[in-house]
N, C-alpha and C positions, 0 to 999 in steps of 0.2 A: 760502362762509363763512356761518355762521349769524348771524342778528341776535339781540339779546336777546329780541325778541318771539317769534321762531320757536323759540328754545330752550325756552320755557316749555311748549310743546305736547309736548315729549319728556321734560322733566325733572319735570313735575308730574303725579303719578298721581292719577286720579280714584278716590277710595276712600271714606273716611268722610264723614259730613255736614259735619264741620269742614273737611276738605280740599276738598270740593266748594265750600264757601262761600268759602274763600280763593282758589281758582282762579277762581271767578266774579268775585270782587271784583278780583282781579288784572287780569283781562281788561277789566273795565268801568272801573276806576279808572285804569288805564294809558292807556286810549283817551280817556275823557271827563272825567277828574278826579274827585276825591273829593266835591267840593261838588255837582256836577251829578247824581251818581248816588245814588239813594235806596236804602234797604234793600230795598224791595219789588222793585226791579230785580235786586238781587243774588240774592234768594230765587228769583225766576223763572228767572234764568240758571242757578243751581245746581240747580234742580229739587228743592228741599228744603222741608220744612215750616217755617213761621215759628218754631215752638218749637225746632226743631233749631238754627236760626241763633242765637236768643237764648240758648239753653242754652250755646252755645260762646262767643258774643260778646254780652254784656249791653248793650253800647252800640256805636254806629257807630264811635266812636273806637277801640275794641278791634279792630274789623275792619280799620280803616285801619292800625293798628300792625302787625297781622299781614301786611297787604299790603306795608308798607314793609320788613319783615323778609324777605319772600319776594323783593322787588325787589332788595334788597341781595345776596341769595344768587345770584339768577339774573343780574342785570345787572352788579353790581360784581365779585363773586368769579368766577362761572362764565364770564362773557363778557369784561369789560374786563381784569381781571388775567390770566386764563388766555390770552386771545388775544394780548395785547401781549407776554407772556412767550414765547409761541410764535413771534411774528413777528420778534423781534430778540434778540440776545445781549447787547448792551451796555446799560447803564442809559440813556444818552442816546438810543440807538436805540429803546428801549422807550417813552421819553417821546414821541418823534416818531411812533412807530407808533400811538399813540392817535389821532392826527389821520387816519392812513390808515384805521384802523378806523372812525372817525366818518364819513369820506367814504363808505364803503360803507353805513353805517347810514343816513345822510341820504338816500341814493338808494333805500333799501328802501321798498316800498309801504306797509309797516306801521310806518314811523318815527313814534314817538309823543312824542319829546322826553324830557326828564328828569323822572321822577316826583317826585324829591326837590325840584327847583326848583319844580315846579307846586304841591306841597303847601305848600311854604314861602310861596308867594304866596297860596294859598287860606286858610291859617290864620294870622291876624295876631296872635293873642294869644301873647306871648312865653312865658307860663306853660303853654301847652298842651302836653300830653304828645306829641301828634301833631307839632306844630311842632318840639319839641325832638328827637324821633326823626329828623325830616328833617334837622335841623342836624347830628346825629351821623352820619347816613349820608353827608352831604357831607364832613364832617370825616374820615371813614374813607377816602374817596378821596384826600384830601390827605395822609394818612399814607402811602399807597402812593407818591404823587408825591414826598414828602419822602424816603422810603427810596431811591428812584431817584436823587434829587438828591445825597443823601449818598454813594451808591455811585459817582456820577460825579465826586465831589470838590468839589462846590459848598460854599462856606464856611458859608452860612446856608441850610440845606435848607428850613426852615419858611417863610422869606420867599419863597424861590424857588417852593416848592409853591403858595403862595397866588397868586403871579404866574401860574404855569402854569394853575392852576385857573380864573383869570379868563379866560384864553384859551379853555379848554375850554367853560366855561359860556356865554361870548359866542358861540362857534361853534354851540353847540346852539340858542341863541335865534335866531341868524341862519338856521340850518337850518330852524327852524320857520316863519320868514318866507318860506321858499321858495328860499333861496340854497343850492343843493346843493353849491356849491364853497366853502362857508364853512370847512370843515375844512382844505382846501388853503391857503386864505388865512391861516388861523390858524397853520398849520404853518410858513409863511415867517416869521411873527413869532416863533414858538417857536425857530427856528434862530437868529434874531438875538439872542434872549435867551440862548441857550446860548453863543453866541460872546461876548456881553458878559461872561459869567461865565468866559470862558477855556476853554470846553469845545469841543473839536473836533467837527465834525459829519461823520459818515460820509457820503460822497457817495452811497452806496447808499440811505441813508435820507433824503437831502435832497430837499426838494420843489423845489429850484432847480437840481438837477444836470442 
């Protein structure tokens, strides 16, 4: 199974100066964060002229926004949604499959954590375009969770999605602490939450089976 980090090496094609800048920023920002990485490091990694970068991205914020767009495509759409849809057929099964997916991700040597959470913590100005983009990216994940909750028959999908998202984000932070079993622990809590809402848990998908 590919991780979101390994997918970028196959889905992102080195081409124009803009594309090379985005790929370099993706690699550096994902690993080290946006605050710690300077523009010069991106230029060196991309092997492009400084004017090429500034012609495409007049500010660092513009480059971070492009990075977040790429992250949402590769991580949220191409990895999280695609893999969970492949792993399970029922909405509750797909909700629980996220934890199985995370369990493999946490054990990956290139596990980098959630870029959206990291940017949210790095950029504290509520009016920042970068912070707002990160908030939207996280909200888009909740849309997927709410859609699954609605399909499972949960009465208040938005509230449920927020509860599920708390489990996911908490598991990611615990994974970054070094708890490689954090996803499995969170999955048990997820099963309890589903049962609390009257949703049967398929033993095949259960972490307690």
